[in-house]
C-alpha positions in Angstrom: 17.6 -16.7 1.2 15.4 -15.6 4.1 13.6 -18.1 6.3 10.7 -19.9 4.7 8.2 -18.1 7.0 9.2 -14.6 5.8 7.4 -12.7 3.0 8.1 -9.5 1.1 5.0 -7.3 0.6 5.5 -4.8 -2.2 2.9 -2.1 -1.9 1.4 -0.2 -4.9 4.5 0.4 -7.1 2.3 1.7 -9.9 2.7 4.3 -12.6 0.2 6.8 -11.0 2.3 6.9 -7.8 5.6 7.4 -9.6 6.9 10.7 -11.1 4.5 12.1 -13.8 1.7 9.9 -12.4 -1.7 11.2 -11.4 -0.9 11.0 -7.7 2.9 11.1 -7.9 5.0 10.4 -4.8 8.3 12.2 -4.9 11.1 9.8 -6.0 8.5 7.0 -6.1 10.5 5.2 -8.8 13.8 5.5 -6.9 13.0 2.6 -4.7 12.5 0.1 -7.5 16.1 -1.1 -7.8 16.2 -1.9 -4.1 12.9 -3.7 -4.2 14.0 -5.7 -7.3 17.2 -6.7 -5.4 15.2 -7.9 -2.4 12.8 -10.1 -4.2 15.2 -13.1 -4.8 15.8 -13.3 -1.0 12.2 -14.2 -0.2 10.4 -17.4 -1.0 7.1 -15.5 -0.8 6.6 -12.3 -2.6 3.3 -10.5 -2.8 2.5 -7.4 -4.8 -0.5 -5.1 -4.1 -2.2 -2.9 -6.6 -4.6 0.0 -6.1 -7.5 -0.9 -8.5 -10.3 1.7 -8.4 -13.5 1.8 -10.5 -14.0 5.1 -12.3 -16.7 6.2 -9.9 -14.6 5.6 -6.7 -15.8 7.6 -3.8 -12.3 8.7 -2.8 -11.9 10.7 -6.0 -12.2 14.4 -5.3 -14.0 14.9 -8.6 -16.8 12.7 -7.5 -17.8 15.3 -4.9 -19.2 18.6 -6.1 -17.0 21.5 -5.0 -14.5 19.3 -3.2 -10.7 19.8 -3.6 -8.1 17.1 -3.8 -6.4 16.3 -0.5 -9.3 17.6 1.5 -11.1 15.5 4.1 -14.7 14.3 4.1 -16.6 12.1 6.5 -17.6 8.7 5.1 -19.7 6.0 6.9 -16.4 4.3 7.9 -14.7 7.5 9.1 -12.6 10.4 7.7 -11.5 10.0 4.1 -8.9 12.0 2.2 -10.1 12.9 -1.2 -7.5 12.1 -3.9 -6.9 13.1 -7.5 -8.3 10.4 -9.8 -5.7 7.6 -9.9 -5.2 3.9 -10.5 -8.4 3.5 -12.4 -9.0 -0.2 -13.3 -7.3 -1.2 -16.6 -5.6 2.2 -17.1 -1.9 2.8 -17.8 -1.7 4.6 -14.4 -2.9 1.5 -12.6 -0.2 -0.7 -14.2 2.9 -1.6 -12.2 5.9 0.6 -13.0 7.7 -1.1 -16.0 11.0 -1.3 -14.1 9.4 -3.4 -11.3 10.3 -7.0 -11.8 7.0 -8.7 -11.2 7.7 -12.2 -12.4 8.9 -13.5 -9.0 5.7 -12.5 -7.2 3.4 -15.4 -6.4 0.3 -13.2 -5.7 -1.0 -9.9 -6.9 -3.6 -8.5 -4.6 -5.9 -5.8 -5.9 -7.6 -3.5 -3.4 -9.8 -0.4 -3.5 -12.1 -2.0 -6.1 -15.4 -1.3 -4.2 -16.7 2.1 -5.2 -18.0 3.1 -1.8 -14.9 2.5 0.4 -11.2 3.1 0.0 -8.6 0.5 1.0 -5.2 1.7 2.0 -4.2 -1.5 3.8 -3.3 -4.7 2.1 -5.3 -6.5 4.8 -8.5 -4.5 5.4 -10.5 -1.9 3.7 -10.8 1.5 5.5 -13.6 0.3 7.7 -10.9 -1.8 9.4 -13.3 -4.8 9.2 -13.7 -5.9 5.6 -10.8 -8.3 4.8 -8.9 -8.5 1.5 -8.0 -12.2 2.0 -4.3 -11.5 2.3 -4.2 -12.7 6.0 -5.6 -16.1 5.0 -3.2 -16.5 2.1 -0.1 -15.7 4.2 -1.2 -18.1 7.0 -1.8 -20.9 4.4 1.7 -20.3 3.2 3.1 -20.6 6.8 4.2 -17.0 6.8 4.9 -15.3 10.2 7.2 -12.4 9.4 6.7 -9.6 6.9 8.9 -7.0 5.3 6.9 -4.1 3.7 8.2 -1.8 1.0 6.6 0.5 -1.6 4.3 3.5 -1.8 3.3 5.5 0.0 5.0 5.1 3.4 2.5 7.2 5.3 -0.7 5.7 3.8 -0.8 2.2 2.2 2.5 1.0 3.7 1.8 2.2 7.2 -1.8 1.0 7.2 -0.8 -2.4 6.0 2.0 -2.6 8.6 -0.3 -1.7 11.5 -3.0 -4.2 10.4 -0.4 -6.9 10.0 0.9 -6.3 13.5 -2.6 -6.3 14.8 -3.1 -9.7 13.1 -0.1 -11.1 14.9 2.6 -11.0 12.2 6.1 -9.8 13.0 6.4 -6.7 10.7 9.3 -4.6 9.5 8.8 -1.5 7.4 12.0 -1.0 5.3 11.7 2.8 5.0 14.7 3.1 2.6 12.5 1.1 0.1 9.5 3.3 0.6 8.6 6.9 -0.2 6.0 9.2 1.4 3.4 11.7 0.4 3.8 13.5 3.8 0.5 15.3 3.8 0.3 17.7 6.7 2.8 15.8 8.8 1.4 12.4 7.9 4.8 10.7 7.7 5.8 11.4 11.3 2.4 10.6 12.5 2.3 7.3 10.6 5.8 6.3 11.8 4.8 7.0 15.5 1.6 5.0 15.0 3.5 2.1 13.5 6.0 2.0 16.3 3.2 2.1 18.9 1.6 -0.9 17.1 4.8 -2.9 17.5 6.1 -2.5 13.9 9.9 -2.5 13.4 10.8 0.7 11.5 14.1 0.3 9.7 15.3 3.6 8.2 
């Protein structure tokens, strides 16, 4: 077992981010056996779940003439427009059936406000509105985090950088993540994580 002050944060291992999903990450399901094997080593396991209303502003089809993977400017900054994915209550929003969820003590849903996206497990994309995860982890006495899941260059990286900014010791276990790699986003996110003090374990 890891020390009692360590937690495993499993980011968005959902059907829509796995092969045949609406926003599939290549080999997104290949990481599941490694994640399942890690869970028993941690006294604290948290799962995050993208959980969008049907009218979410990050969906490309909510913007006339917009294309998926394009950029628009939102009040909180640039926003990638995504294919419709992880709609609340849909099969695509469910955790992948191979993910062993029973050992998790918390499932944190994010991205449920229609006007703002939430890549990070800690803050929405304005970098100010908290999800409550910080308070939960501190109440559990957690100081060190290992992050795994989907996608490396968006939700995992944003979560890792926010966690480091909040004072946690953070490791991204890249072998248990997979990336979208949109226009070089994987290399950019890795560099940003390292600059923020995140430990990047390939």
